[in-house]
C-alpha positions in Angstrom: 30.2 7.3 8.4 27.7 4.4 7.6 25.3 6.9 5.9 28.1 8.2 3.7 29.0 4.7 2.8 25.4 3.9 1.9 25.1 7.0 -0.2 28.3 6.0 -2.1 26.9 2.5 -2.6 23.6 3.9 -3.9 25.4 6.1 -6.4 27.4 3.0 -7.6 24.2 1.0 -7.9 22.4 3.8 -9.8 25.3 4.2 -12.3 25.6 0.5 -12.7 21.9 0.1 -13.4 21.9 3.0 -15.9 25.0 1.7 -17.7 23.4 -1.8 -17.9 20.1 -0.5 -19.3 21.9 1.7 -21.8 23.8 -1.3 -23.0 20.5 -3.3 -23.2 18.8 -0.5 -25.1 21.5 0.5 -27.6 23.3 -2.8 -28.1 21.3 -5.8 -26.9 18.2 -4.6 -28.7 20.1 -4.8 -32.0 20.8 -8.6 -31.5 18.1 -10.9 -33.0 15.6 -12.0 -30.4 16.2 -15.5 -28.8 18.9 -17.3 -27.1 21.7 -15.1 -28.5 20.1 -12.0 -27.1 19.6 -13.8 -23.8 23.2 -14.8 -23.7 24.3 -11.2 -24.2 22.2 -10.2 -21.1 23.8 -12.8 -18.7 26.5 -10.3 -17.6 23.7 -7.8 -16.7 21.9 -10.5 -14.7 25.0 -11.3 -12.7 25.5 -7.6 -12.0 21.9 -7.1 -10.9 22.1 -10.1 -8.6 25.1 -8.7 -6.7 24.1 -5.0 -6.4 22.1 -5.3 -3.2 25.1 -6.9 -1.5 26.8 -3.4 -1.7 24.4 -2.1 0.8 24.3 -2.7 4.6 20.8 -1.2 5.1 18.1 -3.9 5.4 15.4 -1.6 3.8 17.6 -0.4 0.9 18.9 -3.9 0.2 15.4 -5.3 0.1 14.1 -2.6 -2.2 17.1 -2.8 -4.5 16.8 -6.6 -4.6 13.1 -6.4 -5.4 13.3 -3.6 -8.0 16.5 -4.6 -9.7 17.6 -8.2 -8.9 14.1 -9.6 -9.3 11.8 -7.4 -11.5 14.4 -5.7 -13.8 16.1 -9.1 -14.4 12.8 -10.8 -15.2 11.8 -7.9 -17.5 15.1 -8.1 -19.4 14.8 -11.9 -19.7 11.5 -11.4 -21.4 13.0 -8.6 -23.5 15.5 -11.2 -24.9 12.5 -12.8 -26.7 10.7 -9.5 -27.5 8.2 -10.2 -24.8 7.1 -8.4 -21.6 6.8 -4.7 -20.8 10.1 -3.6 -22.4 9.3 -5.0 -25.8 7.4 -2.7 -28.2 7.0 -2.0 -31.9 8.0 0.8 -32.5 10.7 0.7 -29.8 10.1 2.7 -26.6 12.2 5.8 -26.0 15.2 5.5 -23.7 13.6 7.3 -20.7 10.5 5.1 -20.9 12.6 1.9 -21.3 14.7 2.8 -18.2 11.6 3.8 -16.2 9.8 0.6 -16.9 12.9 -1.5 -16.3 13.7 0.1 -12.9 10.3 0.7 -11.4 7.7 -1.8 -10.2 5.0 -0.6 -12.5 2.6 -2.4 -14.8 1.4 -0.4 -17.8 -2.3 0.5 -17.7 -4.3 -1.8 -20.0 -7.7 -1.8 -18.5 -10.2 1.0 -17.8 -9.9 2.4 -14.3 -12.2 0.7 -11.9 -13.0 2.6 -8.7 -12.3 0.6 -5.5 -15.2 -0.8 -3.5 -13.5 0.3 -0.3 -11.7 3.5 -1.2 -8.5 4.2 0.8 -6.7 7.3 -0.4 -2.9 7.6 -0.1 -3.0 9.8 3.0 -5.1 7.2 4.8 -2.6 4.5 3.8 0.4 6.6 5.0 -1.4 7.3 8.3 -2.2 3.6 8.7 1.4 2.6 8.0 2.6 5.1 10.6 0.2 3.8 13.2 1.3 0.2 12.6 5.0 1.3 12.8 4.2 2.8 16.2 2.9 -0.6 17.3 6.5 -1.8 17.4 7.2 0.3 20.5 4.7 -1.9 22.4 5.2 -5.2 20.7 6.2 -6.9 23.9 2.8 -6.1 25.3 0.9 -7.3 22.2 -0.4 -10.8 21.7 1.8 -12.6 19.0 -1.3 -13.3 16.8 -2.2 -9.6 16.9 1.4 -8.7 16.1 1.3 -11.0 13.1 -1.9 -9.3 12.0 -0.2 -6.0 12.1 2.6 -7.4 9.9 0.0 -8.5 7.4 -1.4 -5.0 7.3 2.0 -3.5 6.9 3.0 -5.7 4.0 -0.3 -4.7 2.2 0.4 -1.0 2.9 4.1 -1.3 1.9 3.1 -2.8 -1.5 0.5 0.0 -1.9 3.4 2.6 -1.6 4.6 1.4 -5.0 1.9 3.7 -6.2 4.5 6.4 -5.7 6.5 4.8 -8.5 3.4 5.1 -10.7 3.3 8.9 -9.9 7.0 9.2 -10.6 6.7 7.5 -13.9 3.7 9.7 -14.9 5.5 12.9 -13.9 8.9 12.1 -15.6 7.9 10.2 -18.8 4.1 10.4 -18.9 3.5 6.7 -18.3 0.0 5.6 -17.1 0.4 2.6 -14.8 -2.1 0.4 -13.0 -2.5 0.2 -9.2 0.0 -2.1 -7.4 -2.8 -4.2 -6.1 -6.6 -4.4 -6.5 -8.2 -4.7 -3.1 -6.7 -8.1 -2.2 -8.8 -8.1 1.1 -11.9 -8.7 -1.1 -10.5 -11.8 -2.8 -13.0 -14.6 -3.2 -10.6 -17.4 -4.1 -6.8 -18.1 -4.2 -7.0 -17.7 -8.0 -8.6 -14.3 -7.5 -6.0 -13.3 -4.8 -2.8 -14.4 -6.6 -4.0 -13.9 -10.2 -6.0 -10.7 -10.2 -5.6 -8.7 -7.0 -2.2 -9.1 -5.2 1.0 -7.4 -6.4 0.0 -7.2 -10.0 3.4 -6.4 -11.4 5.0 -9.6 -10.0 1.9 -11.6 -11.0 2.2 -10.4 -14.6 5.9 -11.1 -14.8 5.6 -14.6 -13.3 2.7 -15.4 -15.6 4.8 -14.5 -18.7 8.2 -15.8 -17.7 7.2 -19.0 -15.9 3.6 -20.0 -16.2 3.0 -19.6 -19.9 6.2 -21.2 -21.2 5.9 -24.2 -18.8 2.2 -24.6 -19.6 3.0 -24.7 -23.3 5.8 -27.2 -22.7 3.5 -29.4 -20.5 0.8 -29.5 -23.1 3.1 -31.5 -25.4 3.6 -34.1 -22.6 0.4 -34.4 -20.7 -2.1 -32.6 -23.0 -3.9 -29.2 -22.7 -6.3 -30.3 -19.9 -3.5 -31.4 -17.5 -0.9 -28.8 -18.3 -2.0 -26.0 -15.9 -1.2 -27.8 -12.5 2.5 -28.3 -13.0 2.9 -24.8 -14.5 1.0 -23.3 -11.5 3.2 -25.1 -8.9 6.4 -24.2 -10.7 5.3 -20.6 -10.8 4.8 -20.6 -7.0 8.2 -22.3 -6.5 9.9 -19.6 -8.5 8.1 -17.0 -6.4 9.2 -18.7 -3.2 12.8 -18.9 -4.3 12.8 -15.2 -5.2 11.4 -14.3 -1.8 14.1 -16.4 -0.2 16.7 -14.3 -2.2 15.1 -11.1 -1.0 15.3 -12.4 2.6 19.0 -13.1 2.1 19.6 -9.6 0.9 17.8 -8.1 3.9 19.5 -10.1 6.6 22.4 -12.0 4.9 21.1 -15.2 6.6 20.8 -18.6 5.2 17.3 -19.4 4.0 15.1 -21.6 6.2 12.9 -22.4 3.2 9.7 -21.6 5.1 8.8 -18.9 2.6 9.3 -21.4 -0.3 7.0 -23.8 1.6 4.5 -21.0 2.0 4.3 -20.5 -1.8 4.5 -24.2 -2.7 1.5 -24.8 -0.3 -0.5 -22.0 -2.0 0.4 -23.4 -5.4 -0.8 -26.8 -4.5 -4.0 -25.4 -2.9 -4.6 -23.3 -6.0 -4.4 -26.5 -8.1 -6.9 -28.2 -5.8 -9.1 -25.1 -6.0 -9.0 -25.0 -9.8 -10.0 -28.7 -9.9 -12.9 -28.1 -7.5 -14.1 -25.1 -9.6 -14.0 -27.2 -12.7 -16.0 -30.0 -11.0 -18.6 -27.8 -9.4 -19.0 -25.4 -12.3 -20.5 -28.2 -14.3 -23.1 -28.5 -11.6 -23.6 -24.7 -11.5 -22.7 -24.4 -7.9 -20.4 -21.9 -6.2 -19.8 -20.4 -2.8 -21.3 -16.9 -2.1 -18.6 -14.2 -1.9 -19.8 -13.5 1.7 -18.4 -17.0 2.5 -15.6 -17.4 0.0 -13.9 -14.0 0.7 -13.4 -14.5 4.5 -12.2 -18.1 3.8 -9.7 -17.0 1.2 -8.3 -14.0 3.2 -8.3 -16.1 6.4 -6.3 -18.9 4.7 -3.7 -16.4 3.4 -3.4 -14.8 6.8 -3.2 -18.0 8.8 -0.6 -19.6 6.5 1.4 -16.3 6.6 1.4 -16.6 10.4 2.6 -20.1 10.1 5.2 -20.0 7.3 5.9 -16.5 5.9 6.5 -14.2 8.8 8.2 -16.4 11.4 11.6 -16.5 9.6 11.5 -12.7 9.2 10.7 -12.2 12.9 13.4 -14.8 14.1 16.1 -13.2 12.0 15.3 -9.7 13.2 14.5 -8.6 9.7 11.3 -6.8 10.7 13.0 -5.0 13.6 15.8 -3.9 11.3 13.5 -2.5 8.6 11.2 -0.8 11.2 14.2 0.8 12.9 15.3 2.2 9.5 11.9 3.5 8.6 11.7 5.2 12.0 15.1 6.8 11.3 13.8 8.1 8.0 10.7 9.5 9.6 12.8 11.2 12.2 15.2 12.6 9.5 12.3 14.1 7.6 10.9 15.6 10.8 14.2 17.0 11.8 15.5 18.2 8.5 12.3 19.2 6.7 9.2 19.6 8.9 10.8 21.4 11.9 12.6 24.0 9.8 9.4 24.5 7.7 7.3 25.0 10.8 9.9 27.4 12.2 9.9 29.5 8.9 6.1 29.6 8.8 5.9 30.8 12.5 8.4 33.5 11.7 6.3 34.7 8.8 3.1 35.0 10.9 
């Protein structure tokens, strides 16, 4: 009964999103860019924010919250000012508009750069499955090792957004960039957050928070001092959006630890930029063999401290893993087993 209810909710969500995007494409786009167009999108924003609440599944609520309540809302907010991935001259076709709005994809702008440590999709799926299997023995695993497994799973989960790139290419011919660019090779926080990790989110936050606030701050404190407040504000917004996703997943009041995680990284990034500016004049910098482990280590340790504990305490990880296992079992039972049976009969 629960599955039937979830399917009905997913259909309702899909139709609501399509109707909202049709309205945005055919009606909102005809309104002059600016505050009036933004005002016309406010009903859509309110709908998108409530859609994940129709679901009881932690996994589906989180994915819907990320794809629609966060990314699609931010893209439409930029579209109100003819900015971001939805804006184009000439206008995009309706299928392309809908695909870009709904999927966590960033249009390819740079020439493909082969990874230094190539991990193909099959290896990532296998690794994700192995890490999921760890949960059967989590009581026997040291807490720090368990947190390390969570870090790996988050990386692999974001990498699965590459499936959205494939879907966009097959359906509407869009070429999209990879979700991340080997974040485990980051040599600084600026490199990690600005150029390597979750590039779709990074690009949206840069356009919707960082650039406008930096421009506004320049009028008050000057060009040289404008980046720090814009950087911190960008991380605050990211933290708040992660708290919202956490609420969708577990329907629990925020502990604000995730926000503290992002604020901490924002402040540390400001310090890092100041140090870079100071030492660049002296032509001195850390070797990547030193800076890369320091950077990744800092991200991992602070994740252990602030990011993952609220998820573990609330049972969010357990709930999502149980649903992923259920999906794996469903695929095995409904697809793989009948397929194997048919192949054996044909031998």
